[in-house]
C-alpha positions in Angstrom: 121.3 -55.1 46.1 120.6 -54.1 49.9 118.7 -51.3 51.4 119.9 -49.5 54.3 117.3 -46.4 55.7 117.8 -43.9 58.7 114.1 -43.5 59.4 114.7 -40.8 61.9 116.8 -39.0 59.3 114.3 -39.8 56.1 117.0 -41.3 54.2 117.3 -43.9 52.1 120.2 -45.7 50.4 120.0 -48.9 48.1 123.7 -50.2 47.8 125.0 -52.9 45.7 127.5 -55.4 47.1 129.7 -55.8 44.0 131.5 -52.3 43.7 133.0 -53.3 40.5 134.1 -56.3 38.4 136.8 -57.7 35.7 135.6 -60.6 33.9 133.7 -62.9 35.9 136.1 -61.8 39.0 133.9 -59.4 41.5 135.4 -57.0 44.2 132.8 -56.4 46.6 132.7 -53.4 48.9 133.8 -55.5 52.5 137.1 -56.2 50.6 137.7 -52.9 49.7 137.1 -51.8 53.0 139.6 -54.8 54.6 142.3 -53.6 52.3 141.9 -50.0 53.5 141.7 -51.0 57.1 145.4 -53.2 56.4 146.9 -50.4 54.6 146.2 -47.6 57.1 147.8 -49.5 59.7 150.9 -50.1 58.1 150.8 -46.7 57.7 150.2 -45.9 60.8 152.5 -48.7 62.4 155.8 -47.8 60.1 155.4 -43.7 61.3 155.3 -45.2 64.8 158.1 -47.0 64.4 160.8 -44.8 65.2 159.3 -44.2 68.6 159.3 -48.0 69.5 162.4 -48.4 68.0 161.1 -51.0 65.9 163.2 -51.5 62.0 161.1 -50.7 59.5 162.4 -53.2 57.2 161.3 -55.9 60.1 157.7 -54.1 59.9 157.5 -54.3 56.3 158.6 -58.1 56.0 156.1 -58.6 59.1 153.1 -57.1 56.8 153.8 -58.9 53.8 153.6 -61.9 55.7 151.1 -61.4 57.8 149.0 -60.6 54.4 149.6 -63.8 52.6 148.7 -65.5 55.9 145.6 -63.9 56.5 144.1 -64.6 53.0 
């Protein structure tokens, strides 16, 4: 458990590092935030692809290769 506090606001939170677990496999909050950022970046890029004459299929292939390369 981590404690996050905002003293000037009088707020204090206790946050667990693990969002949820499946058996012995734990999913942590930072992994969810990274995955959400990757997904939002891909959605934004696919929306803007037409403005820059980028093939959406090539963008999707690049995202798949980038995802597995990052892991």
